[in-house]
Structures are given as C-alpha cells and as structure tokens.
C-alpha positions as CSV (number, residue, x, y, z in Angstrom):
1,M,-21.8,9.5,65.8
2,A,-19.2,7.4,64.4
3,Y,-17.1,7.8,61.4
4,K,-17.6,5.7,58.3
5,I,-15.1,5.0,55.4
6,S,-16.5,5.6,52.0
7,D,-15.8,3.7,48.8
8,D,-13.1,6.2,48.0
9,C,-10.7,4.2,50.2
10,I,-7.5,3.0,48.6
11,S,-6.5,0.7,51.6
12,C,-3.3,2.4,52.5
13,G,-3.9,2.0,56.2
14,A,-3.0,5.4,57.3
15,C,-6.2,5.7,59.2
16,A,-5.8,2.5,61.1
17,D,-2.4,3.3,62.3
18,Q,-3.7,6.6,63.8
19,C,-6.9,5.3,65.5
20,P,-6.5,5.6,69.2
21,A,-9.4,3.2,69.7
22,S,-8.1,0.7,67.3
23,A,-11.7,0.6,65.7
24,I,-10.3,0.4,62.0
25,S,-9.6,-2.8,60.4
26,E,-9.0,-4.1,56.8
27,G,-12.2,-5.3,55.2
28,D,-13.1,-6.5,51.7
29,G,-11.5,-4.0,49.5
30,K,-11.3,-1.2,51.9
31,Y,-11.0,-0.4,55.6
32,V,-13.9,-0.4,57.9
33,I,-14.6,1.3,61.2
34,D,-16.4,-0.5,64.0
35,A,-19.1,2.1,65.1
36,D,-19.2,0.6,68.7
37,A,-15.5,1.3,69.2
38,C,-15.3,4.6,67.3
39,M,-14.8,7.6,69.8
40,D,-15.7,10.3,67.0
41,C,-12.3,12.0,67.4
42,G,-11.6,12.3,63.6
43,A,-8.0,11.3,63.7
44,C,-8.7,8.9,60.7
45,A,-10.0,11.6,58.5
46,G,-6.9,14.0,59.4
47,V,-4.6,11.5,57.9
48,C,-6.4,10.0,55.0
49,P,-4.9,10.9,51.7
50,V,-8.2,10.6,49.7
51,G,-10.8,11.8,52.6
52,A,-12.5,8.4,52.8
53,P,-13.3,8.6,56.6
54,Q,-16.4,10.8,57.0
55,A,-18.7,11.6,59.9
56,E,-22.0,10.0,59.6
C-alpha cells in the first residue's frame, strides 16, 4: 500500500528530500508520490509539517 499526498500539501519539498526511493516529485500545485516506487516506509509522513502524506 503506497502513500498519497493530500490537497493539504504546501509544496515545501520536505517529503521529497527524505524519500529513500525518490518516489516523490513536484506536481501541479502539490507534490505527488509514484505509487509504483513508494516503499510504504512513512519517511515522508514523518517530516511533513502539515501531515499531507497519508497511507492509502
């Protein structure tokens, strides 16, 4: 089960910097997670200041 970034994302980039799989990239108005590359480790959720990455 991969993580997904909600609309609460403020595009700070903290999650992308911490992703060990490099599965997070800047999208249109918010960051997005490549579900095929996501390792479901939760590193992104642990550093997000607004709690935007959530387990699906």
